[in-house]
C-alpha positions in Angstrom: 10.2 -12.0 1.1 11.1 -15.4 2.5 14.0 -13.9 4.5 11.7 -11.7 6.5 9.8 -14.8 7.8 12.4 -15.7 10.4 12.7 -13.9 13.7 16.3 -13.0 13.1 15.5 -11.4 9.8 12.5 -9.6 11.3 14.7 -8.2 14.0 17.3 -7.2 11.4 14.7 -5.5 9.3 13.3 -3.6 12.3 16.8 -2.5 13.2 17.5 -1.3 9.7 14.2 0.5 9.5 15.1 2.3 12.8 18.5 3.3 11.4 16.9 4.7 8.3 14.4 6.7 10.4 17.4 8.3 12.1 19.6 8.6 9.0 17.1 10.3 6.7 16.4 13.2 9.0 20.2 13.6 9.5 20.8 13.8 5.8 17.9 16.3 5.5 19.5 18.5 8.2 22.9 18.4 6.4 21.2 19.5 3.1 19.5 22.4 4.9 22.7 23.4 6.6 24.5 23.4 3.3 21.7 25.5 1.8 22.1 28.1 4.5 25.9 28.2 3.9 25.2 28.5 0.2 22.9 31.4 0.8 25.5 33.2 2.9 28.3 32.6 0.3 26.0 33.7 -2.5 25.3 36.9 -0.6 29.0 37.4 -0.1 29.7 36.9 -3.8 27.1 39.4 -4.7 28.7 42.0 -2.4 32.1 41.3 -3.9 30.6 41.7 -7.4 29.0 45.0 -6.4 32.3 46.2 -4.9 34.2 45.2 -8.1 31.7 47.0 -10.2 32.0 50.2 -8.0 35.9 50.0 -8.2 35.8 49.5 -11.9 33.5 52.5 -12.3 35.7 54.7 -10.1 38.9 53.7 -12.0 37.3 53.8 -15.4 39.3 57.0 -16.3 42.6 55.2 -15.6 43.0 51.9 -17.5 45.8 50.7 -15.4 43.8 51.3 -12.2 40.7 49.5 -13.7 42.8 46.5 -14.6 44.3 46.4 -11.1 40.8 46.6 -9.5 39.5 43.8 -11.7 42.5 41.6 -10.8 42.0 42.3 -7.1 38.4 41.0 -7.1 38.8 38.2 -9.6 40.5 35.8 -7.2 37.9 36.1 -4.4 35.0 35.8 -6.9 36.4 32.7 -8.5 36.9 31.1 -5.1 33.3 31.9 -4.0 31.8 30.6 -7.2 33.8 27.4 -7.0 32.6 27.0 -3.4 29.0 27.6 -4.4 29.2 25.0 -7.2 30.7 22.4 -4.9 28.1 23.0 -2.2 25.3 22.6 -4.8 26.9 19.4 -6.0 27.1 18.1 -2.5 23.4 18.9 -1.8 22.3 17.2 -5.0 24.3 14.1 -4.2 22.8 14.0 -0.7 19.3 14.6 -2.0 19.7 11.7 -4.5 21.1 9.6 -1.7 18.0 10.1 0.4 15.8 8.8 -2.3 18.2 5.8 -2.8 18.0 5.0 0.9 14.2 5.2 0.7 14.1 2.9 -2.4 16.3 0.3 -0.7 14.2 0.4 2.5 11.0 0.0 0.5 12.6 -2.9 -1.5 13.6 -4.5 1.8 10.0 -4.4 3.0 10.0 -1.3 5.2 6.5 -0.2 4.1 6.0 2.2 7.0 8.5 4.6 5.3 6.4 4.8 2.2 3.0 4.8 3.7 2.0 8.1 2.0 0.6 7.7 -1.6 2.3 10.8 -2.9 5.7 9.7 -1.5 5.2 6.3 -3.1 4.4 8.0 -6.5 7.5 10.2 -6.2 9.6 7.2 -5.4 8.4 5.5 -8.6 9.3 8.6 -10.6 12.7 8.7 -9.0 13.4 5.1 -10.0 12.0 5.7 -13.5 13.9 9.0 -14.2 17.0 8.2 -12.2 16.9 11.5 -10.4 14.7 13.2 -7.7 11.6 14.9 -9.0 10.2 16.4 -5.8 11.2 17.9 -2.5 8.6 15.8 -0.7 11.0 13.5 1.1 13.3 16.3 2.1 10.4 18.3 3.5 9.0 15.3 5.4 12.3 14.4 6.9 13.2 18.0 7.9 9.8 18.5 9.5 10.0 15.2 11.5 13.5 16.0 12.7 12.7 19.5 13.7 9.6 18.4 15.6 11.4 15.6 17.5 14.6 17.4 18.4 15.1 19.9 21.2 18.6 20.9 20.3 19.2 24.7 20.2 22.0 24.2 17.6 19.6 23.0 14.9 19.3 25.3 12.0 16.2 27.5 11.8 15.8 26.5 8.1 15.0 22.9 9.2 12.0 24.0 11.2 10.7 26.8 8.9 9.7 25.5 5.5 8.7 28.6 3.7 7.7 29.0 0.0 10.9 31.0 -0.6 13.0 28.2 0.8 11.2 25.7 -1.3 11.8 27.7 -4.5 15.5 28.1 -3.7 15.9 24.4 -2.9 14.1 23.5 -6.2 16.7 25.5 -8.1 19.6 24.0 -6.2 18.4 20.3 -6.0 16.0 19.6 -8.8 17.5 21.5 -11.7 20.6 20.5 -13.5 23.5 22.3 -11.9 25.5 22.8 -15.1 23.4 25.7 -16.2 23.4 27.4 -12.8 27.2 26.9 -12.4 27.8 28.2 -16.0 25.8 31.3 -15.3 27.7 31.9 -12.0 31.2 31.0 -13.3 32.7 31.0 -16.8 35.3 28.3 -16.0 35.3 24.9 -17.7 34.8 23.0 -14.4 31.1 23.8 -14.5 30.5 20.9 -16.8 31.4 18.4 -14.1 28.1 19.1 -12.3 25.8 17.9 -15.0 25.3 14.4 -13.5 25.1 15.2 -9.8 21.3 15.0 -9.7 21.4 11.4 -11.1 21.8 8.3 -9.0 24.4 5.7 -9.7 22.0 2.9 -10.5 21.4 1.5 -14.0 17.9 1.3 -15.5 17.8 -2.5 -15.0 18.8 -2.1 -11.3 16.1 0.6 -10.8 13.5 -1.6 -12.4 14.5 -4.6 -10.2 14.0 -2.4 -7.1 10.7 -1.1 -8.4 9.4 -4.6 -9.0 10.4 -5.6 -5.4 8.6 -2.4 -4.1 5.5 -3.3 -6.0 5.5 -6.8 -4.7 6.1 -5.6 -1.1 3.2 -3.1 -1.4 0.9 -5.9 -2.6 2.2 -8.3 0.1 1.6 -5.8 2.9 -1.9 -5.0 1.7 -2.7 -8.7 1.4 -1.4 -9.3 5.0 -3.5 -6.5 6.3 -6.6 -8.1 4.7 -5.8 -11.7 5.4 -8.7 -12.2 7.7 -11.3 -11.2 5.0 -12.6 -13.1 2.0 -10.8 -13.3 -1.3 -12.7 -10.5 -2.8 -11.9 -8.1 0.0 -8.2 -9.2 -0.1 -7.9 -8.5 -3.8 -9.7 -5.2 -3.5 -7.4 -4.1 -0.7 -4.3 -5.1 -2.8 -5.7 -3.2 -5.8 -6.3 -0.1 -3.7 -2.8 -0.2 -2.2 -1.2 -0.4 -5.7 -3.5 2.3 -7.2 -0.9 5.1 -6.7 1.6 3.1 -8.7 -0.9 2.0 -11.4 -1.5 5.6 -12.4 2.1 5.6 -13.8 1.7 2.3 -15.7 1.9 4.0 -19.1 5.0 6.0 -18.0 6.7 2.7 -17.0 6.0 1.1 -20.3 7.1 4.2 -22.2 10.4 4.2 -20.4 11.1 0.5 -21.0 10.2 -0.7 -17.5 8.1 -3.5 -18.9 8.5 -5.9 -16.0 7.2 -3.4 -13.5 4.3 -2.4 -15.8 3.4 -6.0 -16.2 3.5 -6.6 -12.5 1.1 -3.7 -11.9 -1.1 -5.0 -14.7 -1.2 -8.4 -13.0 -2.3 -6.8 -9.7 -5.1 -4.9 -11.3 -6.1 -7.8 -13.6 -6.3 -10.3 -10.7 -9.2 -8.4 -9.1 -10.9 -8.1 -12.5 -10.4 -11.8 -13.2 -11.9 -12.6 -9.8 -14.9 -10.5 -10.6 -15.2 -12.1 -14.0 -15.1 -15.6 -12.4 -17.7 -14.6 -9.9 -20.0 -13.3 -12.7 -19.4 -16.4 -14.7 -20.2 -18.6 -11.7 -23.4 -16.6 -11.0 -24.4 -16.9 -14.6 -23.8 -20.7 -14.6 -25.8 -21.0 -11.4 -28.6 -19.1 -12.9 -28.5 -21.2 -16.0 -28.6 -24.4 -13.9 -31.5 -23.1 -11.9 -33.3 -22.1 -15.1 -32.7 -25.6 -16.6 -33.9 -27.3 -13.4 -37.0 -25.2 -13.4 -37.6 -26.0 -17.1 -37.1 -29.7 -16.3 -39.6 -29.5 -13.4 -42.1 -27.7 -15.5 -41.7 -30.3 -18.3 -42.1 -33.2 -15.8 -45.2 -31.5 -14.4 -46.6 -31.1 -17.9 -45.9 -34.8 -18.7 -47.5 -35.8 -15.5 -50.5 -33.7 -16.3 -50.7 -35.2 -19.8 -50.4 -38.8 -18.4 -53.1 -38.3 -15.8 -56.0 -37.8 -18.4 -54.7 -40.8 -20.4 -54.7 -43.0 -17.3 -58.2 -41.8 -16.4 -59.5 -42.5 -19.9 -58.0 -46.0 -19.8 -59.6 -46.7 -16.5 -62.9 -45.5 -17.8 -62.7 -47.7 -20.8 -61.8 -50.6 -18.6 -64.9 -49.9 -16.5 -67.0 -49.6 -19.6 -66.1 -53.2 -20.6 -67.2 -54.7 -17.3 -71.0 -54.6 -18.0 -70.7 -56.6 -21.1 -69.4 -59.5 -19.0 -72.3 -59.3 -16.5 -74.9 -61.1 -18.8 -72.6 -64.1 -19.0 -72.4 -64.2 -15.3 -76.1 -63.8 -14.9 -77.1 -66.5 -17.5 -78.9 -69.6 -16.0 -76.8 -72.6 -15.6 -77.7 -76.1 -16.9 -79.4 -78.3 -14.3 -76.7 -80.9 -14.4 -74.0 -78.3 -13.7 -72.8 -77.8 -10.2 
């Protein structure tokens, strides 16, 4: 965070954020273009399968003809299935790369890219699981690119996000490609797609990025509420980190103890502040109560002292008449 305090670092961060704003929609367009090609190749493969089935049925009476028909369609089908598998792997790698770019940007302090609470939650899930769990980023980037671009060459899929397209993209991007490829092709190369949905970061690296993201979210919230009092600042920080705190148990269960502890500290700081305020108010009330009791005790002592003083003065006045006869007695004649 200290690097972003200098003007050069701030300019660099702004430049990198601008590049990411351009790069992420470009990657989204590439994924949607590959999806359109995948749909076309999948339709072609289905047509070839239908033609192969029809040829096999027509040549069923002649074994040699049936074998020749099967051999004729086997090569094109294998090529199309291999191409479909490669396209799915490329889309999965690009989709995981989008989330990696977003994670790096958030760790660098580009909080405007993760301003949405749902997107921030999905980014946390990506770093915990090591693979994308949602199409939210792809949908946001494809929508932004289609609305800001006027090019006629842009694919229609990028501007029309339909439920059917979403379901197809979920099957292609969020599910493990091994089962899909094994169902589409019986060759042994299908096992190579089992890890295409995973990112290349280790669990320790993902946790380090997540801790940085949590700290940046808290720092951005604190900077936004810097003009207020301490209670308002801590409350603002706690509200900003609330989307992440909902997954605190998930972090601890997956071994991300440093990130879970950091979230706990953010939540506990506000609670501790409130506890200190309550303790301070309680101490002030006790002090006021003690002062009132002391004042009441002093008043009671004064009230008790006043009758005693009055009685003493009365007794003194009562002794004065006994001295008067002595003063009034006749003096001897020889005394002056």
